Rosetta silent file (secondary structure, phi, psi, omega in degrees, C-alpha in Angstrom):
SEQUENCE: MPIFLDVHKIPEVDKDVQEIVNAPPDEFGVRHVNIFFNREADIFYCLLEAPDRQSVEKHHAKFNIKPDWITEVTQVK
SCORE:     score description
SCORE:     0.000 S_00000001
   1 L     0.000  134.921  178.491  239.963   43.281   31.875 S_00000001
   2 L   -62.598  153.507  177.561  237.488   43.864   29.012 S_00000001
   3 E  -116.113  135.690 -179.592  234.605   46.330   29.447 S_00000001
   4 E  -124.550  147.886  174.523  231.096   45.571   28.160 S_00000001
   5 E  -119.274  132.435  176.009  228.003   47.721   27.708 S_00000001
   6 E  -136.234  163.176  178.323  224.557   46.154   27.701 S_00000001
   7 E  -133.624  140.408  177.675  220.971   47.345   27.697 S_00000001
   8 E  -162.466  162.117  176.493  217.903   45.700   29.147 S_00000001
   9 E   -91.943  143.439  171.960  214.575   46.434   30.730 S_00000001
  10 L  -138.593  112.305 -177.988  214.003   46.000   34.443 S_00000001
  11 L   -67.783  -25.528 -175.298  210.478   46.694   35.645 S_00000001
  12 L  -156.216  132.207  177.337  211.553   46.929   39.278 S_00000001
  13 L  -111.434  121.745 -177.170  214.886   47.159   41.092 S_00000001
  14 L   -93.711    0.136  176.895  214.835   45.892   44.662 S_00000001
  15 L  -119.078  156.342  172.510  218.362   47.103   45.470 S_00000001
  16 L   -67.197  131.191 -177.724  219.872   50.549   45.592 S_00000001
  17 H   -59.692  -38.130  178.408  221.658   51.091   42.259 S_00000001
  18 H   -62.185  -36.807  177.652  224.698   52.518   44.068 S_00000001
  19 H   -62.727  -38.818  179.006  224.900   49.307   46.114 S_00000001
  20 H   -65.148  -44.603 -178.846  225.011   47.283   42.884 S_00000001
  21 H   -65.662  -34.156 -178.062  227.814   49.441   41.460 S_00000001
  22 H   -83.499   -6.713 -177.556  229.834   49.178   44.688 S_00000001
  23 L   -67.669  149.867  176.846  229.509   45.380   44.925 S_00000001
  24 L   -71.177  167.115  177.086  232.623   43.228   44.448 S_00000001
  25 L   -55.285  145.700  179.987  232.978   41.032   41.349 S_00000001
  26 L   -85.582 -171.882 -177.320  230.552   38.109   41.306 S_00000001
  27 L   -65.461  -13.432  177.560  231.308   34.407   40.836 S_00000001
  28 L   -98.226    0.295 -178.921  231.676   34.996   37.068 S_00000001
  29 L    82.981   16.463 -177.809  234.237   37.794   37.560 S_00000001
  30 L   -93.510  131.129  177.912  231.726   40.495   36.554 S_00000001
  31 E  -130.285  133.870  176.535  231.925   43.912   38.227 S_00000001
  32 E   -74.955  125.811  173.709  229.687   46.907   37.564 S_00000001
  33 E   -85.702  -43.032  177.907  231.693   49.949   36.504 S_00000001
  34 E  -165.548  161.040  175.847  228.573   52.102   36.271 S_00000001
  35 E  -131.969  132.657  175.201  224.849   51.903   35.596 S_00000001
  36 E  -116.327  139.668 -176.586  222.832   54.417   33.582 S_00000001
  37 E  -151.103  158.190  172.883  219.058   54.202   33.685 S_00000001
  38 E  -125.585  101.893 -175.774  215.752   55.758   32.752 S_00000001
  39 L   -63.946  -34.199  179.507  213.212   54.759   35.410 S_00000001
  40 L   -62.476  -37.417 -179.313  210.238   56.018   33.364 S_00000001
  41 L   -95.617   -5.134 -177.411  211.128   53.651   30.527 S_00000001
  42 L    57.345   37.922 -179.237  212.521   50.931   32.856 S_00000001
  43 E  -110.714  131.645  178.223  215.686   50.801   30.749 S_00000001
  44 E  -120.112  137.641  173.256  219.092   50.084   32.240 S_00000001
  45 E  -114.840  118.309 -178.725  222.482   50.429   30.588 S_00000001
  46 E  -106.489  129.681  172.688  225.171   48.498   32.447 S_00000001
  47 E  -103.521  114.115 -170.808  228.866   49.196   32.019 S_00000001
  48 E  -124.012  142.614  169.997  230.567   46.018   33.214 S_00000001
  49 E   -97.970  127.349 -175.741  234.087   44.754   33.642 S_00000001
  50 L  -155.089  153.096  178.837  234.107   41.042   32.781 S_00000001
  51 L   -61.668  -35.587 -178.288  236.427   38.318   31.509 S_00000001
  52 L  -165.534  173.902 -178.153  234.249   37.774   28.410 S_00000001
  53 H   -62.086  -38.027 -179.100  230.762   38.160   26.926 S_00000001
  54 H   -62.050  -35.663  177.185  229.656   34.770   28.247 S_00000001
  55 H   -64.693  -38.780  177.322  230.385   35.933   31.802 S_00000001
  56 H   -63.997  -43.069  179.154  228.142   38.962   31.248 S_00000001
  57 H   -62.451  -43.929  178.910  225.366   36.675   29.964 S_00000001
  58 H   -64.716  -40.129  178.576  225.715   34.372   33.011 S_00000001
  59 H   -57.292  -47.469 -179.481  225.734   37.383   35.355 S_00000001
  60 H   -71.670  -37.055 -178.202  222.406   38.601   33.991 S_00000001
  61 H   -60.728  -33.665 -179.545  220.891   35.105   33.750 S_00000001
  62 L   -65.967  -16.652  175.966  221.245   34.590   37.510 S_00000001
  63 L  -106.473   11.169 -177.762  218.786   37.519   37.891 S_00000001
  64 L    58.342   40.987  178.185  216.524   36.255   35.063 S_00000001
  65 L  -115.096  132.052  176.624  217.515   39.211   32.877 S_00000001
  66 L  -114.734  105.214  178.266  218.089   38.865   29.125 S_00000001
  67 L   -60.216  145.236  174.823  219.954   41.901   27.730 S_00000001
  68 L   -67.485  -36.781  174.647  218.688   43.239   24.410 S_00000001
  69 E  -158.305  156.581  177.457  222.320   43.548   23.375 S_00000001
  70 E  -136.296  133.605  177.227  225.834   43.308   24.765 S_00000001
  71 E  -140.648  143.243  174.888  228.908   44.865   23.163 S_00000001
  72 E   -78.931  137.471 -177.322  232.533   45.141   24.165 S_00000001
  73 E  -130.744  165.275  174.487  233.644   48.770   24.436 S_00000001
  74 L  -110.466  130.262  179.465  236.801   50.763   25.092 S_00000001
  75 L   -96.120  128.980 -177.093  236.764   53.196   27.947 S_00000001
  76 L   -85.001  -34.928 -175.232  238.691   56.416   27.328 S_00000001
  77 L   -60.902    0.000    0.000  238.620   57.763   30.875 S_00000001
């Protein structure tokens, strides 16, 4: 399954970040691999496993989030 990295601002997170990472894939087949964030700047970097870029866009849209960018990446680990 392809891996994507995206960045976006989130002014407030109402869920525990660990809970988000541990959640099963959603209806678009998107699963969080990891989340990196800077709370002071309200910036989140999501590492996602997803069938394609469009699935990542739909995943974020259901939370009214528009990533600044999304790119497919290769994970070495």
